[in-house]
N, C-alpha and C positions, 0 to 999 in steps of 0.2 A: 504494500500500500504505500503511504506517503506519510513523512515525518510531520511533528507537531509544528504549528504556525507560531512562532513568537512576535508578539506585537510590540512588547517592551519587557523590562525586567520582572514586571509582576504580572503581566496579563499574557495568557497563551491560551491557543486552541489545541487540546490534546489530540493526538493521532486517532484515538478511538471516535472522536466526534466528527472525522471526516469521512465521506463516501465518495469515492471519484469512480466515475464511467466514462469510458471513451466511446464516441460514437463517429459516425462518419460525418464529416462537415460539408457545409454547402459552399459554393463559391468557386474561385479559381483553385487550379491543381491538375487540370487535365485528366488523363486516366487515373493519375493517383488517387483523385477524390472519390472515386468509384470504389478503391481497394483498400484504402488505409483509413482506419479510425483515428482521425486527428483531433477532432473537436472533444474538449473536455468538459463534462458536467459535474461540477463539485457541489455536493450538498454538505451543509455544517448544521450539526445539532447545536443550537444557540443555548441550550440549557447546559452543556457540557463545558462552555467556555469558563476558564479558570480565571480567577483575579478581578473580576468585574464586580463594581458595586451596584446596589439595586438601582440607583439612578441611571448610571451607566448602562446598565441591562435594559432599562426601560427605553433610553435613548436609542439604544442599538436596534431594539425591536420596532421602534417608529421610523428609524432610518431605512429599515429593510422589509417594512410589512408588506410592499406589493412583491417581494421577491421569495415569499415563503409558499412552501408546497403545502399539501393537505396535511401532513404529519408535523407543520410548524418548523420545518429546517430551510435553512437558507439556501437558495439556489443560485449558483454563479456559473455561467457557460462562458468559455472562451474558444474562439475560433480563429484568432487573429493570424496566427502563422501556421504554416504547412507542418509544423513540427509538434507531435503531442506532448514532448516534455517541456517546451517552451510555453505551449498553452496552458499546462498545468501551473507552471510558474506564474502565468500571467493572472490565472484564476486564484491562485494562493494570494498574489500581492493585492488583488481586489478586495479579498476577505480581510486581509491585513489592514487595508486602508479604511474600510467600513469600521471595523472594530476600533481603530485608532481614532477614527471620528467620533464614534460614540463616547470615547474617553474624555474628549474635550468638553468642558461645561460651556454652554452657550452664554455669552454676555447678557446680562439683565437689560431689558429695555427700559430707558428713562423716558418718561412721559415728557413730551415737549409740544409745543403750539406755535403757530406760524408767527412770524414778526409782523409788526403793524404796516411795515412797508410791503410785506408780501400779500396782506389782506387787501391793502389799498390797490395793488398791481392786479390781483385778481377780480376785484370788484370793477376796475376800470375796463379790464379785458371783457367782462360780462356786459357791461353798458355800450361798448363798442360793437361787440356782435350783436346785441339785441337792435341797436340803431341801424346797423347794416341790414338786418333782416326786416326791419320796418320801412326802410327805403324800397326794398325789393318788392315788397307786398303792393297788390293793386289798391288804388285808392278807391274807398267806398263812397258811392254817391248819396 
């Protein structure tokens, strides 16, 4: 199979959580595309990822909710190259990037409001637009 994916010193995806399947790829490759299984489907059991806090686990689930299969495993496919080993590395890198993105805490949003000048410019634009539309309209008798 494949070895564990190390994200950083504390977070890793163990080997047992990875399920690799090679299938035939679409696209360029000539006769090779019909004979060799170069596309890699990598499935990752998110519950088995080690070292994630609950908040990071929730962020990871939110980041990849559209890539989950019926069993709740993350599905990553790669057919970027004509080489199965490179496609596997590409898929592993994408999983590593997803988990690393989940580790970063989002910056809290600071409430803001438009400046007085911005409000004034917006109202001026709306007035000009309304005047232009009034000019275009047919005069009522």
